[in-house]
N, C-alpha and C positions, 0 to 999 in steps of 0.2 A: 812749384815742385810741392808734392803733397807728401806727406810722411805719418805713419800709422805706429803710433807707440800702444801697445798692448801692454797694461802692467796690473797685476790685482792692487786693489788700494792699499792693503796692508804694505805693500811696498813703497809706497809712496814717501818719499824723504824729503827734506828742503834741498839735502844735496843734489836728489834728482831734478826737482825743480830749477834749482838754478843751473845744472847741468843742461836740461832743455833751455833756458835761456840765454845761455850761451851759443848753444849749437844754432839757436833761430832768433837771432837778436832784432828787437824791433818790430816784431812779425805778430798777428792774431793769431791766438791759438782757440780752438776749440776743444774742449773738455765733455765727452758724453760718458755719462756712467750707464750701462747696461745692466739690468737685473741680471741673475743667474739662470741657468735654462733648467734647473731642478736637480740637476744630478749632484752639485754642493750637497742637496738637502739627503739625497738618497746614501750619497758615499760618507756623510758626516755619522749615518745612524748603520751602527754595525750589522743590527738586524736585516735593515732594507739593503745594505753593501752584500751582504753574504748571499741573501736570495738574489739579487740580480747577479752576482757572479755564477750563482749555482744554474740560474735559468740561460745565460749565458752559454755556460759549458754545455746544457742539455740542447741548446740548440745548434750549436756547433755540431755537436756528435750525431743530432737526429735531422738536422736541417729543418724542423717543424716551426713555423709560426704559431706562438703562443699568444691568443687573444684574451684578456681579462677586463673586466669591468675594475675602476679602481677601488670601489668596496670589497671585492675579492682577492685584493693583496693583502699579506699577512694576515 
């Protein structure tokens, strides 16, 4: 049996680790840390987040695909 537990590293506590150990006693566990996809960076910056929301709204309204180069952002 394989189980995937997806959790933000900010939420990892010793209690959670102990619970996992109790759920899967004497088992080998792989812990894989994956980098964020960039969404955290964009949403963490109010100017970028507002621009993204605006473009999503425009897209939903007009159903147009907006094609930009990175240097054209803000």
